[in-house]
N, CA, C, O and the ligand as a Tripos MOL2 file, in Angstrom:
@<TRIPOS>MOLECULE
protein
  313   311    79     0     0
PROTEIN
NO_CHARGES

@<TRIPOS>ATOM
      1 N         -27.8150   92.8180   97.7310 N.3       1 MET1
      2 CA        -27.2600   92.4160   99.0260 C.3       1 MET1
      3 C         -27.0190   93.8600   99.7500 C.2       1 MET1
      4 O         -26.6850   94.9020   99.1860 O.2       1 MET1
      5 N         -27.2500   93.6770  101.0250 N.am      2 LYS2
      6 CA        -26.9920   94.9520  102.0000 C.3       2 LYS2
      7 C         -25.4330   95.1530  101.9160 C.2       2 LYS2
      8 O         -24.6760   94.1830  101.8720 O.2       2 LYS2
      9 N         -24.9720   96.4960  101.8950 N.am      3 PRO3
     10 CA        -23.5750   96.7240  101.9380 C.3       3 PRO3
     11 C         -23.1370   96.3450  103.3600 C.2       3 PRO3
     12 O         -23.8660   96.4140  104.3500 O.2       3 PRO3
     13 N         -21.8400   95.9320  103.3420 N.am      4 ILE4
     14 CA        -21.2850   95.5750  104.6360 C.3       4 ILE4
     15 C         -20.5050   96.7750  105.3480 C.2       4 ILE4
     16 O         -19.6580   97.5010  104.8270 O.2       4 ILE4
     17 N         -20.9450   96.8100  106.5440 N.am      5 ASN5
     18 CA        -20.3630   98.0610  107.3910 C.3       5 ASN5
     19 C         -18.8080   97.6930  107.5780 C.2       5 ASN5
     20 O         -18.4500   96.6690  108.1620 O.2       5 ASN5
     21 N         -17.9680   98.5830  107.0520 N.am      6 THR6
     22 CA        -16.5170   98.1100  107.2060 C.3       6 THR6
     23 C         -15.8060   98.9580  108.0950 C.2       6 THR6
     24 O         -14.6240   99.2260  107.8840 O.2       6 THR6
     25 N         -16.5390   99.4840  109.2470 N.am      7 THR7
     26 CA        -15.9460  100.1420  110.3220 C.3       7 THR7
     27 C         -15.6640   99.1220  111.2990 C.2       7 THR7
     28 O         -16.5200   98.2380  111.3240 O.2       7 THR7
     29 N         -14.6510   98.9810  112.1620 N.am      8 CYS8
     30 CA        -14.2500   98.1570  113.1010 C.3       8 CYS8
     31 C         -15.1500   98.3100  114.4120 C.2       8 CYS8
     32 O         -15.1190   99.3710  115.0360 O.2       8 CYS8
     33 N         -15.8790   97.3420  114.7880 N.am      9 PRO9
     34 CA        -16.7610   97.5560  115.9860 C.3       9 PRO9
     35 C         -15.9820   97.7440  117.3900 C.2       9 PRO9
     36 O         -16.5340   98.1470  118.4130 O.2       9 PRO9
     37 N         -14.7050   97.4150  117.2950 N.am     10 GLU10
     38 CA        -13.8180   97.4740  118.5340 C.3      10 GLU10
     39 C         -13.2520   98.8440  118.6260 C.2      10 GLU10
     40 O         -13.3240   99.4350  119.7040 O.2      10 GLU10
     41 N         -12.6960   99.4030  117.5970 N.am     11 CYS11
     42 CA        -11.9870  100.7330  117.6020 C.3      11 CYS11
     43 C         -12.2620  101.7110  116.7130 C.2      11 CYS11
     44 O         -11.6960  102.8030  116.7840 O.2      11 CYS11
     45 N         -13.2180  101.4030  115.7200 N.am     12 GLY12
     46 CA        -13.6350  102.4180  114.7840 C.3      12 GLY12
     47 C         -12.8150  102.5170  113.5460 C.2      12 GLY12
     48 O         -13.0730  103.3110  112.6410 O.2      12 GLY12
     49 N         -11.7590  101.6350  113.5370 N.am     13 GLY13
     50 CA        -10.8010  101.6620  112.3160 C.3      13 GLY13
     51 C         -11.4100  101.2180  111.1270 C.2      13 GLY13
     52 O         -12.5850  100.8530  111.1450 O.2      13 GLY13
     53 N         -10.6330  101.2080  109.9330 N.am     14 ALA14
     54 CA        -11.1190  100.7770  108.7270 C.3      14 ALA14
     55 C         -10.8290   99.1950  108.5200 C.2      14 ALA14
     56 O          -9.7420   98.6960  108.8130 O.2      14 ALA14
     57 N         -11.7860   98.5460  108.0470 N.am     15 MET15
     58 CA        -11.8180   97.0510  107.7540 C.3      15 MET15
     59 C         -11.3390   96.7590  106.3460 C.2      15 MET15
     60 O         -11.7000   97.4330  105.3810 O.2      15 MET15
     61 N         -10.5030   95.7180  106.2650 N.am     16 VAL16
     62 CA        -10.2050   95.3880  104.9250 C.3      16 VAL16
     63 C         -10.5840   94.0220  104.4530 C.2      16 VAL16
     64 O         -10.2160   93.0850  105.1610 O.2      16 VAL16
     65 N         -11.2240   93.7770  103.4300 N.am     17 GLU17
     66 CA        -11.6360   92.4690  102.9540 C.3      17 GLU17
     67 C         -10.7730   91.5800  102.6850 C.2      17 GLU17
     68 O          -9.7390   91.9400  102.1210 O.2      17 GLU17
     69 N         -10.9610   90.2810  102.9970 N.am     18 GLY18
     70 CA        -10.0230   89.1990  102.7140 C.3      18 GLY18
     71 C         -10.8320   87.8480  102.9560 C.2      18 GLY18
     72 O         -12.0550   87.7260  103.0120 O.2      18 GLY18
     73 N          -9.9210   86.9300  103.0760 N.am     19 PHE19
     74 CA        -10.6500   85.4770  103.6330 C.3      19 PHE19
     75 C          -9.5490   84.7360  104.3860 C.2      19 PHE19
     76 O          -8.3490   85.0100  104.3970 O.2      19 PHE19
     77 N         -10.2140   83.7030  105.0420 N.am     20 LEU20
     78 CA         -9.2930   82.8280  105.7630 C.3      20 LEU20
     79 C          -8.8780   81.7880  105.0200 C.2      20 LEU20
     80 O          -9.7520   81.1560  104.4260 O.2      20 LEU20
     81 N          -7.5880   81.4080  104.8940 N.am     21 LEU21
     82 CA         -7.1560   80.2580  104.0420 C.3      21 LEU21
     83 C          -7.0540   79.0020  104.7100 C.2      21 LEU21
     84 O          -6.5720   78.8440  105.8310 O.2      21 LEU21
     85 N          -7.5830   78.0120  103.8860 N.am     22 ASP22
     86 CA         -7.3930   76.4520  104.2480 C.3      22 ASP22
     87 C          -6.4480   75.9810  103.4660 C.2      22 ASP22
     88 O          -6.5660   76.1610  102.2540 O.2      22 ASP22
     89 N          -5.4080   75.3360  103.9430 N.am     23 ILE23
     90 CA         -4.2870   74.6700  103.0860 C.3      23 ILE23
     91 C          -4.5310   73.1810  103.3150 C.2      23 ILE23
     92 O          -4.2900   72.6470  104.3970 O.2      23 ILE23
     93 N          -5.0600   72.4740  102.1680 N.am     24 ALA24
     94 CA         -5.2570   70.9920  102.4720 C.3      24 ALA24
     95 C          -4.6380   70.3990  101.1210 C.2      24 ALA24
     96 O          -4.9530   70.7530   99.9850 O.2      24 ALA24
     97 N          -3.7140   69.4430  101.4630 N.am     25 GLN25
     98 CA         -3.0260   68.4940  100.3860 C.3      25 GLN25
     99 C          -2.3830   69.4650   99.4320 C.2      25 GLN25
    100 O          -2.4410   69.2030   98.2300 O.2      25 GLN25
    101 N          -1.7750   70.5600   99.8400 N.am     26 GLY26
    102 CA         -1.1170   71.3730   98.7920 C.3      26 GLY26
    103 C          -1.9720   72.3240   98.0490 C.2      26 GLY26
    104 O          -1.5010   73.0540   97.1770 O.2      26 GLY26
    105 N          -3.1850   72.3280   98.3700 N.am     27 LEU27
    106 CA         -4.1340   73.2470   97.7310 C.3      27 LEU27
    107 C          -4.3690   74.4800   98.5920 C.2      27 LEU27
    108 O          -4.5510   74.3220   99.7990 O.2      27 LEU27
    109 N          -4.3770   75.5570   98.1160 N.am     28 ASN28
    110 CA         -4.8350   76.9260   98.9310 C.3      28 ASN28
    111 C          -6.3750   77.1000   98.5960 C.2      28 ASN28
    112 O          -6.7600   77.3050   97.4450 O.2      28 ASN28
    113 N          -7.1550   77.0110   99.5930 N.am     29 LEU29
    114 CA         -8.5890   77.2120   99.4370 C.3      29 LEU29
    115 C          -9.2410   78.2220  100.4690 C.2      29 LEU29
    116 O          -8.7910   78.4040  101.6010 O.2      29 LEU29
    117 N         -10.2040   78.7730  100.0150 N.am     30 PRO30
    118 CA        -10.9290   79.7760  100.9080 C.3      30 PRO30
    119 C         -11.7450   79.0290  101.7710 C.2      30 PRO30
    120 O         -12.4130   78.1130  101.2920 O.2      30 PRO30
    121 N         -11.8000   79.3130  103.1230 N.am     31 THR31
    122 CA        -12.6980   78.8270  103.9190 C.3      31 THR31
    123 C         -14.2680   78.8710  103.6990 C.2      31 THR31
    124 O         -14.7450   79.9670  103.4060 O.2      31 THR31
    125 N         -15.1620   77.7190  103.8190 N.am     32 SER32
    126 CA        -16.3220   77.7130  103.5660 C.3      32 SER32
    127 C         -17.1320   77.5510  104.9330 C.2      32 SER32
    128 O         -16.7200   76.9020  105.8940 O.2      32 SER32
    129 N         -18.4020   78.2690  104.8740 N.am     33 TRP33
    130 CA        -19.3120   77.8210  106.1540 C.3      33 TRP33
    131 C         -20.1670   76.6500  105.6260 C.2      33 TRP33
    132 O         -20.5680   76.6290  104.4620 O.2      33 TRP33
    133 N         -20.4220   75.7110  106.4870 N.am     34 VAL34
    134 CA        -21.1760   74.5230  106.1860 C.3      34 VAL34
    135 C         -22.2650   74.3660  107.2360 C.2      34 VAL34
    136 O         -21.9990   74.3090  108.4370 O.2      34 VAL34
    137 N         -23.5060   74.2960  106.7470 N.am     35 GLU35
    138 CA        -24.5420   74.1090  107.5260 C.3      35 GLU35
    139 C         -24.5450   72.7550  108.2130 C.2      35 GLU35
    140 O         -24.1870   71.7200  107.6510 O.2      35 GLU35
    141 N         -24.9710   72.8330  109.4630 N.am     36 GLU36
    142 CA        -25.0370   71.4840  110.3720 C.3      36 GLU36
    143 C         -23.7950   71.2760  111.0730 C.2      36 GLU36
    144 O         -22.7460   71.5890  110.5100 O.2      36 GLU36
    145 N         -23.7850   70.8030  112.1910 N.am     37 PRO37
    146 CA        -22.5720   70.3490  112.7870 C.3      37 PRO37
    147 C         -21.7420   69.3830  112.1950 C.2      37 PRO37
    148 O         -22.2730   68.5160  111.5010 O.2      37 PRO37
    149 N         -20.3460   69.3910  112.3790 N.am     38 PRO38
    150 CA        -19.4310   68.5100  111.4930 C.3      38 PRO38
    151 C         -19.8060   66.8750  112.0110 C.2      38 PRO38
    152 O         -20.0610   66.5030  113.1560 O.2      38 PRO38
    153 N         -19.7470   66.1320  110.8610 N.am     39 GLU39
    154 CA        -19.8490   64.6220  110.9790 C.3      39 GLU39
    155 C         -18.5680   64.1950  110.3820 C.2      39 GLU39
    156 O         -18.1190   64.6880  109.3470 O.2      39 GLU39
    157 N         -17.9450   63.1850  111.1210 N.am     40 LYS40
    158 CA        -16.7700   62.5370  110.6220 C.3      40 LYS40
    159 C         -16.9820   61.7160  109.3770 C.2      40 LYS40
    160 O         -17.9730   60.9870  109.3240 O.2      40 LYS40
    161 N         -16.1910   61.7700  108.4380 N.am     41 SER41
    162 CA        -16.0380   60.8920  107.2070 C.3      41 SER41
    163 C         -14.9210   59.9700  107.0810 C.2      41 SER41
    164 O         -13.8400   60.5590  107.0530 O.2      41 SER41
    165 N         -14.8530   58.7230  106.9980 N.am     42 PHE42
    166 CA        -13.7890   57.9280  106.7610 C.3      42 PHE42
    167 C         -12.9150   58.2830  105.4770 C.2      42 PHE42
    168 O         -11.6950   58.1220  105.4720 O.2      42 PHE42
    169 N         -13.5920   58.7510  104.4480 N.am     43 TRP43
    170 CA        -12.9450   59.1180  103.2240 C.3      43 TRP43
    171 C         -12.2810   60.4710  103.1810 C.2      43 TRP43
    172 O         -11.1360   60.6590  102.7700 O.2      43 TRP43
    173 N         -13.2150   61.5280  103.7070 N.am     44 THR44
    174 CA        -12.7370   62.8110  103.4150 C.3      44 THR44
    175 C         -12.4780   63.6930  104.7090 C.2      44 THR44
    176 O         -12.2060   64.8930  104.6640 O.2      44 THR44
    177 N         -12.5910   62.9800  105.8050 N.am     45 GLY45
    178 CA        -12.2850   63.6100  107.0060 C.3      45 GLY45
    179 C         -13.7270   64.1100  107.7040 C.2      45 GLY45
    180 O         -14.1410   63.7360  108.8010 O.2      45 GLY45
    181 N         -14.3680   65.0220  106.8190 N.am     46 THR46
    182 CA        -15.6520   65.5360  107.3710 C.3      46 THR46
    183 C         -16.5620   65.5690  106.1860 C.2      46 THR46
    184 O         -16.2710   66.0290  105.0810 O.2      46 THR46
    185 N         -17.7540   65.0020  106.5600 N.am     47 LYS47
    186 CA        -18.7890   64.8860  105.4710 C.3      47 LYS47
    187 C         -19.2970   66.2350  105.2080 C.2      47 LYS47
    188 O         -19.6260   66.9510  106.1530 O.2      47 LYS47
    189 N         -19.3960   66.6860  103.8380 N.am     48 VAL48
    190 CA        -19.9150   67.9770  103.4290 C.3      48 VAL48
    191 C         -20.7330   67.7850  102.2370 C.2      48 VAL48
    192 O         -21.1860   68.7880  101.6860 O.2      48 VAL48
    193 N         -21.0120   66.4820  101.7100 N.am     49 LYS49
    194 CA        -21.6730   66.3230  100.5600 C.3      49 LYS49
    195 C         -23.2180   66.5880  100.8450 C.2      49 LYS49
    196 O         -23.7500   66.1250  101.8540 O.2      49 LYS49
    197 N         -23.8620   67.2940   99.9870 N.am     50 GLY50
    198 CA        -25.4290   67.4380  100.2040 C.3      50 GLY50
    199 C         -25.6530   68.6540  101.1510 C.2      50 GLY50
    200 O         -26.7890   69.1010  101.3100 O.2      50 GLY50
    201 N         -24.5320   69.2060  101.8020 N.am     51 LYS51
    202 CA        -24.8920   70.2570  102.8030 C.3      51 LYS51
    203 C         -24.5800   71.5890  102.1180 C.2      51 LYS51
    204 O         -23.7690   71.7210  101.2020 O.2      51 LYS51
    205 N         -25.3510   72.6060  102.6920 N.am     52 GLU52
    206 CA        -25.2930   74.0630  102.0660 C.3      52 GLU52
    207 C         -23.9170   74.3180  102.4830 C.2      52 GLU52
    208 O         -23.4720   73.9150  103.5580 O.2      52 GLU52
    209 N         -23.1410   75.0900  101.4980 N.am     53 LYS53
    210 CA        -21.7930   75.5230  101.6090 C.3      53 LYS53
    211 C         -21.7730   77.0720  101.1870 C.2      53 LYS53
    212 O         -22.1840   77.4010  100.0740 O.2      53 LYS53
    213 N         -21.3860   77.8170  101.9130 N.am     54 LEU54
    214 CA        -21.1250   79.3300  101.4800 C.3      54 LEU54
    215 C         -19.7270   79.8510  101.5490 C.2      54 LEU54
    216 O         -19.1520   79.4890  102.5750 O.2      54 LEU54
    217 N         -19.0830   80.5300  100.8200 N.am     55 PRO55
    218 CA        -17.9540   81.0850  100.8500 C.3      55 PRO55
    219 C         -17.8090   82.0370  102.0470 C.2      55 PRO55
    220 O         -18.7540   82.8160  102.1690 O.2      55 PRO55
    221 N         -16.8570   82.1360  102.9250 N.am     56 VAL56
    222 CA        -16.6800   83.0010  103.9400 C.3      56 VAL56
    223 C         -15.7500   84.2300  103.6010 C.2      56 VAL56
    224 O         -14.5790   84.1430  103.2330 O.2      56 VAL56
    225 N         -16.4430   85.3430  103.7810 N.am     57 GLN57
    226 CA        -15.6480   86.6630  103.6070 C.3      57 GLN57
    227 C         -15.2210   87.1490  104.9060 C.2      57 GLN57
    228 O         -16.0750   87.2630  105.7850 O.2      57 GLN57
    229 N         -13.9410   87.4690  105.1580 N.am     58 THR58
    230 CA        -13.5460   87.9240  106.5320 C.3      58 THR58
    231 C         -13.0250   89.3050  106.3700 C.2      58 THR58
    232 O         -12.2490   89.4910  105.4330 O.2      58 THR58
    233 N         -13.3520   90.3570  107.1840 N.am     59 TYR59
    234 CA        -12.7200   91.6140  107.0530 C.3      59 TYR59
    235 C         -11.8830   91.7810  108.4380 C.2      59 TYR59
    236 O         -12.2510   91.4250  109.5570 O.2      59 TYR59
    237 N         -10.7020   92.3940  108.0880 N.am     60 ARG60
    238 CA         -9.7120   92.5560  109.0910 C.3      60 ARG60
    239 C          -9.5620   94.0740  109.4080 C.2      60 ARG60
    240 O          -9.4770   94.8770  108.4790 O.2      60 ARG60
    241 N          -9.5280   94.4860  110.7320 N.am     61 CYS61
    242 CA         -9.3590   95.7970  111.1000 C.3      61 CYS61
    243 C          -7.8210   96.1250  110.7930 C.2      61 CYS61
    244 O          -6.9780   95.3420  111.2300 O.2      61 CYS61
    245 N          -7.4780   97.0890  110.1640 N.am     62 ALA62
    246 CA         -6.0680   97.4810  109.9380 C.3      62 ALA62
    247 C          -5.4530   98.0720  111.2650 C.2      62 ALA62
    248 O          -4.2500   97.9790  111.5050 O.2      62 ALA62
    249 N          -6.3480   98.6830  112.1070 N.am     63 ALA63
    250 CA         -5.7320   99.2820  113.2600 C.3      63 ALA63
    251 C          -5.4760   98.2630  114.3000 C.2      63 ALA63
    252 O          -4.3550   98.1560  114.7970 O.2      63 ALA63
    253 N          -6.5580   97.4390  114.6840 N.am     64 CYS64
    254 CA         -6.4970   96.5450  115.8710 C.3      64 CYS64
    255 C          -6.3580   95.1340  115.5580 C.2      64 CYS64
    256 O          -6.0530   94.3870  116.4870 O.2      64 CYS64
    257 N          -6.5540   94.5940  114.2640 N.am     65 GLY65
    258 CA         -6.5200   93.2270  113.8890 C.3      65 GLY65
    259 C          -7.8530   92.3650  114.1420 C.2      65 GLY65
    260 O          -7.9090   91.1550  113.9230 O.2      65 GLY65
    261 N          -8.8230   93.0680  114.5870 N.am     66 PHE66
    262 CA        -10.2460   92.4110  114.8360 C.3      66 PHE66
    263 C         -10.6460   91.9370  113.4800 C.2      66 PHE66
    264 O         -10.6600   92.6310  112.4640 O.2      66 PHE66
    265 N         -11.0200   90.4870  113.5920 N.am     67 LEU67
    266 CA        -11.6800   89.9940  112.3570 C.3      67 LEU67
    267 C         -13.2420   89.7470  112.5070 C.2      67 LEU67
    268 O         -13.7840   89.3360  113.5340 O.2      67 LEU67
    269 N         -13.8460   90.0500  111.3680 N.am     68 LYS68
    270 CA        -15.2250   89.9900  111.3610 C.3      68 LYS68
    271 C         -15.6990   89.1390  110.0260 C.2      68 LYS68
    272 O         -15.2490   89.4760  108.9320 O.2      68 LYS68
    273 N         -16.5420   88.1190  110.1280 N.am     69 SER69
    274 CA        -16.7670   87.1650  109.0200 C.3      69 SER69
    275 C         -18.0070   87.1250  108.5410 C.2      69 SER69
    276 O         -18.8800   87.3380  109.3830 O.2      69 SER69
    277 N         -18.4160   86.8850  107.2710 N.am     70 TYR70
    278 CA        -19.6930   86.9490  106.7380 C.3      70 TYR70
    279 C         -19.7740   85.5420  105.8290 C.2      70 TYR70
    280 O         -18.8730   85.2410  105.0460 O.2      70 TYR70
    281 N         -20.9070   84.7610  106.0230 N.am     71 ALA71
    282 CA        -21.1310   83.8270  105.0030 C.3      71 ALA71
    283 C         -22.4550   84.1420  104.4470 C.2      71 ALA71
    284 O         -23.4660   83.6730  104.9680 O.2      71 ALA71
    285 N         -22.5120   85.0120  103.2820 N.am     72 ARG72
    286 CA        -23.7600   85.5390  102.7630 C.3      72 ARG72
    287 C         -24.2150   84.6170  101.6960 C.2      72 ARG72
    288 O         -23.4730   84.1810  100.8160 O.2      72 ARG72
    289 N         -25.5600   84.3270  101.8290 N.am     73 ALA73
    290 CA        -26.3140   83.6670  100.4900 C.3      73 ALA73
    291 C         -26.5340   84.5720   99.4560 C.2      73 ALA73
    292 O         -26.8720   85.7370   99.6650 O.2      73 ALA73
    293 N         -26.3570   84.0860   98.3270 N.am     74 LYS74
    294 CA        -26.4880   84.8910   97.0680 C.3      74 LYS74
    295 C         -28.0310   85.1410   96.9270 C.2      74 LYS74
    296 O         -28.8690   84.2430   97.0100 O.2      74 LYS74
    297 N         -28.3050   86.4390   96.7090 N.am     75 GLU75
    298 CA        -29.5880   86.7880   96.4080 C.3      75 GLU75
    299 C         -30.0630   86.7450   94.9390 C.2      75 GLU75
    300 O         -29.1630   86.8870   94.1110 O.2      75 GLU75
    301 N         -31.2370   86.5850   94.4990 N.am     76 GLU76
    302 CA        -31.7510   86.6170   93.1090 C.3      76 GLU76
    303 C         -31.1950   87.7990   92.4400 C.2      76 GLU76
    304 O         -31.1300   88.8740   93.0360 O.2      76 GLU76
    305 N         -30.7530   87.6420   91.1180 N.am     77 GLY77
    306 CA        -30.3510   88.7710   90.3410 C.3      77 GLY77
    307 C         -28.8410   89.3230   90.6180 C.2      77 GLY77
    308 O         -28.4100   90.3640   90.1210 O.2      77 GLY77
    309 N         -28.2090   88.5900   91.3640 N.am     78 GLU78
    310 CA        -26.6670   88.9370   91.5490 C.3      78 GLU78
    311 C         -25.8810   87.9930   90.9020 C.2      78 GLU78
    312 O         -24.6540   88.0870   90.9290 O.2      78 GLU78
    313 ZN        -10.1290   97.7110  115.2490 Zn       79 ZN79
@<TRIPOS>BOND
     1     1     2 1
     2     2     3 1
     3     3     4 2
     4     3     5 am
     5     5     6 1
     6     6     7 1
     7     7     8 2
     8     7     9 am
     9     9    10 1
    10    10    11 1
    11    11    12 2
    12    11    13 am
    13    13    14 1
    14    14    15 1
    15    15    16 2
    16    15    17 am
    17    17    18 1
    18    18    19 1
    19    19    20 2
    20    19    21 am
    21    21    22 1
    22    22    23 1
    23    23    24 2
    24    23    25 am
    25    25    26 1
    26    26    27 1
    27    27    28 2
    28    27    29 am
    29    29    30 1
    30    30    31 1
    31    31    32 2
    32    31    33 am
    33    33    34 1
    34    34    35 1
    35    35    36 2
    36    35    37 am
    37    37    38 1
    38    38    39 1
    39    39    40 2
    40    39    41 am
    41    41    42 1
    42    42    43 1
    43    43    44 2
    44    43    45 am
    45    45    46 1
    46    46    47 1
    47    47    48 2
    48    47    49 am
    49    49    50 1
    50    50    51 1
    51    51    52 2
    52    51    53 am
    53    53    54 1
    54    54    55 1
    55    55    56 2
    56    55    57 am
    57    57    58 1
    58    58    59 1
    59    59    60 2
    60    59    61 am
    61    61    62 1
    62    62    63 1
    63    63    64 2
    64    63    65 am
    65    65    66 1
    66    66    67 1
    67    67    68 2
    68    67    69 am
    69    69    70 1
    70    70    71 1
    71    71    72 2
    72    71    73 am
    73    73    74 1
    74    74    75 1
    75    75    76 2
    76    75    77 am
    77    77    78 1
    78    78    79 1
    79    79    80 2
    80    79    81 am
    81    81    82 1
    82    82    83 1
    83    83    84 2
    84    83    85 am
    85    85    86 1
    86    86    87 1
    87    87    88 2
    88    87    89 am
    89    89    90 1
    90    90    91 1
    91    91    92 2
    92    91    93 am
    93    93    94 1
    94    94    95 1
    95    95    96 2
    96    95    97 am
    97    97    98 1
    98    98    99 1
    99    99   100 2
   100    99   101 am
   101   101   102 1
   102   102   103 1
   103   103   104 2
   104   103   105 am
   105   105   106 1
   106   106   107 1
   107   107   108 2
   108   107   109 am
   109   109   110 1
   110   110   111 1
   111   111   112 2
   112   111   113 am
   113   113   114 1
   114   114   115 1
   115   115   116 2
   116   115   117 am
   117   117   118 1
   118   118   119 1
   119   119   120 2
   120   119   121 am
   121   121   122 1
   122   122   123 1
   123   123   124 2
   124   123   125 am
   125   125   126 1
   126   126   127 1
   127   127   128 2
   128   127   129 am
   129   129   130 1
   130   130   131 1
   131   131   132 2
   132   131   133 am
   133   133   134 1
   134   134   135 1
   135   135   136 2
   136   135   137 am
   137   137   138 1
   138   138   139 1
   139   139   140 2
   140   139   141 am
   141   141   142 1
   142   142   143 1
   143   143   144 2
   144   143   145 am
   145   145   146 1
   146   146   147 1
   147   147   148 2
   148   147   149 am
   149   149   150 1
   150   150   151 1
   151   151   152 2
   152   151   153 am
   153   153   154 1
   154   154   155 1
   155   155   156 2
   156   155   157 am
   157   157   158 1
   158   158   159 1
   159   159   160 2
   160   159   161 am
   161   161   162 1
   162   162   163 1
   163   163   164 2
   164   163   165 am
   165   165   166 1
   166   166   167 1
   167   167   168 2
   168   167   169 am
   169   169   170 1
   170   170   171 1
   171   171   172 2
   172   171   173 am
   173   173   174 1
   174   174   175 1
   175   175   176 2
   176   175   177 am
   177   177   178 1
   178   178   179 1
   179   179   180 2
   180   179   181 am
   181   181   182 1
   182   182   183 1
   183   183   184 2
   184   183   185 am
   185   185   186 1
   186   186   187 1
   187   187   188 2
   188   187   189 am
   189   189   190 1
   190   190   191 1
   191   191   192 2
   192   191   193 am
   193   193   194 1
   194   194   195 1
   195   195   196 2
   196   195   197 am
   197   197   198 1
   198   198   199 1
   199   199   200 2
   200   199   201 am
   201   201   202 1
   202   202   203 1
   203   203   204 2
   204   203   205 am
   205   205   206 1
   206   206   207 1
   207   207   208 2
   208   207   209 am
   209   209   210 1
   210   210   211 1
   211   211   212 2
   212   211   213 am
   213   213   214 1
   214   214   215 1
   215   215   216 2
   216   215   217 am
   217   217   218 1
   218   218   219 1
   219   219   220 2
   220   219   221 am
   221   221   222 1
   222   222   223 1
   223   223   224 2
   224   223   225 am
   225   225   226 1
   226   226   227 1
   227   227   228 2
   228   227   229 am
   229   229   230 1
   230   230   231 1
   231   231   232 2
   232   231   233 am
   233   233   234 1
   234   234   235 1
   235   235   236 2
   236   235   237 am
   237   237   238 1
   238   238   239 1
   239   239   240 2
   240   239   241 am
   241   241   242 1
   242   242   243 1
   243   243   244 2
   244   243   245 am
   245   245   246 1
   246   246   247 1
   247   247   248 2
   248   247   249 am
   249   249   250 1
   250   250   251 1
   251   251   252 2
   252   251   253 am
   253   253   254 1
   254   254   255 1
   255   255   256 2
   256   255   257 am
   257   257   258 1
   258   258   259 1
   259   259   260 2
   260   259   261 am
   261   261   262 1
   262   262   263 1
   263   263   264 2
   264   263   265 am
   265   265   266 1
   266   266   267 1
   267   267   268 2
   268   267   269 am
   269   269   270 1
   270   270   271 1
   271   271   272 2
   272   271   273 am
   273   273   274 1
   274   274   275 1
   275   275   276 2
   276   275   277 am
   277   277   278 1
   278   278   279 1
   279   279   280 2
   280   279   281 am
   281   281   282 1
   282   282   283 1
   283   283   284 2
   284   283   285 am
   285   285   286 1
   286   286   287 1
   287   287   288 2
   288   287   289 am
   289   289   290 1
   290   290   291 1
   291   291   292 2
   292   291   293 am
   293   293   294 1
   294   294   295 1
   295   295   296 2
   296   295   297 am
   297   297   298 1
   298   298   299 1
   299   299   300 2
   300   299   301 am
   301   301   302 1
   302   302   303 1
   303   303   304 2
   304   303   305 am
   305   305   306 1
   306   306   307 1
   307   307   308 2
   308   307   309 am
   309   309   310 1
   310   310   311 1
   311   311   312 2
@<TRIPOS>SUBSTRUCTURE
     1 MET1         2 RESIDUE 1 A MET
     2 LYS2         6 RESIDUE 1 A LYS
     3 PRO3        10 RESIDUE 1 A PRO
     4 ILE4        14 RESIDUE 1 A ILE
     5 ASN5        18 RESIDUE 1 A ASN
     6 THR6        22 RESIDUE 1 A THR
     7 THR7        26 RESIDUE 1 A THR
     8 CYS8        30 RESIDUE 1 A CYS
     9 PRO9        34 RESIDUE 1 A PRO
    10 GLU10       38 RESIDUE 1 A GLU
    11 CYS11       42 RESIDUE 1 A CYS
    12 GLY12       46 RESIDUE 1 A GLY
    13 GLY13       50 RESIDUE 1 A GLY
    14 ALA14       54 RESIDUE 1 A ALA
    15 MET15       58 RESIDUE 1 A MET
    16 VAL16       62 RESIDUE 1 A VAL
    17 GLU17       66 RESIDUE 1 A GLU
    18 GLY18       70 RESIDUE 1 A GLY
    19 PHE19       74 RESIDUE 1 A PHE
    20 LEU20       78 RESIDUE 1 A LEU
    21 LEU21       82 RESIDUE 1 A LEU
    22 ASP22       86 RESIDUE 1 A ASP
    23 ILE23       90 RESIDUE 1 A ILE
    24 ALA24       94 RESIDUE 1 A ALA
    25 GLN25       98 RESIDUE 1 A GLN
    26 GLY26      102 RESIDUE 1 A GLY
    27 LEU27      106 RESIDUE 1 A LEU
    28 ASN28      110 RESIDUE 1 A ASN
    29 LEU29      114 RESIDUE 1 A LEU
    30 PRO30      118 RESIDUE 1 A PRO
    31 THR31      122 RESIDUE 1 A THR
    32 SER32      126 RESIDUE 1 A SER
    33 TRP33      130 RESIDUE 1 A TRP
    34 VAL34      134 RESIDUE 1 A VAL
    35 GLU35      138 RESIDUE 1 A GLU
    36 GLU36      142 RESIDUE 1 A GLU
    37 PRO37      146 RESIDUE 1 A PRO
    38 PRO38      150 RESIDUE 1 A PRO
    39 GLU39      154 RESIDUE 1 A GLU
    40 LYS40      158 RESIDUE 1 A LYS
    41 SER41      162 RESIDUE 1 A SER
    42 PHE42      166 RESIDUE 1 A PHE
    43 TRP43      170 RESIDUE 1 A TRP
    44 THR44      174 RESIDUE 1 A THR
    45 GLY45      178 RESIDUE 1 A GLY
    46 THR46      182 RESIDUE 1 A THR
    47 LYS47      186 RESIDUE 1 A LYS
    48 VAL48      190 RESIDUE 1 A VAL
    49 LYS49      194 RESIDUE 1 A LYS
    50 GLY50      198 RESIDUE 1 A GLY
    51 LYS51      202 RESIDUE 1 A LYS
    52 GLU52      206 RESIDUE 1 A GLU
    53 LYS53      210 RESIDUE 1 A LYS
    54 LEU54      214 RESIDUE 1 A LEU
    55 PRO55      218 RESIDUE 1 A PRO
    56 VAL56      222 RESIDUE 1 A VAL
    57 GLN57      226 RESIDUE 1 A GLN
    58 THR58      230 RESIDUE 1 A THR
    59 TYR59      234 RESIDUE 1 A TYR
    60 ARG60      238 RESIDUE 1 A ARG
    61 CYS61      242 RESIDUE 1 A CYS
    62 ALA62      246 RESIDUE 1 A ALA
    63 ALA63      250 RESIDUE 1 A ALA
    64 CYS64      254 RESIDUE 1 A CYS
    65 GLY65      258 RESIDUE 1 A GLY
    66 PHE66      262 RESIDUE 1 A PHE
    67 LEU67      266 RESIDUE 1 A LEU
    68 LYS68      270 RESIDUE 1 A LYS
    69 SER69      274 RESIDUE 1 A SER
    70 TYR70      278 RESIDUE 1 A TYR
    71 ALA71      282 RESIDUE 1 A ALA
    72 ARG72      286 RESIDUE 1 A ARG
    73 ALA73      290 RESIDUE 1 A ALA
    74 LYS74      294 RESIDUE 1 A LYS
    75 GLU75      298 RESIDUE 1 A GLU
    76 GLU76      302 RESIDUE 1 A GLU
    77 GLY77      306 RESIDUE 1 A GLY
    78 GLU78      310 RESIDUE 1 A GLU
    79 ZN79       313 GROUP 0 **** ****
């Protein structure tokens, strides 16, 4: 995987790795990127079964607060 440039594109400050938190029914979960537009589901709110899901990494600039997110596919051998 290519290394991520952790310099803020807005101000040139240092970016810190983290993630955006989803809180659902008392569980703390990292946000995921899901392929395709959202479809409503009676049972779960939004259909995600059978769709590609990737974990989202979000970097925050310590100087200005700018957020930059990546949903990177895993490559072979990692
Ligand atoms: Zn910045």
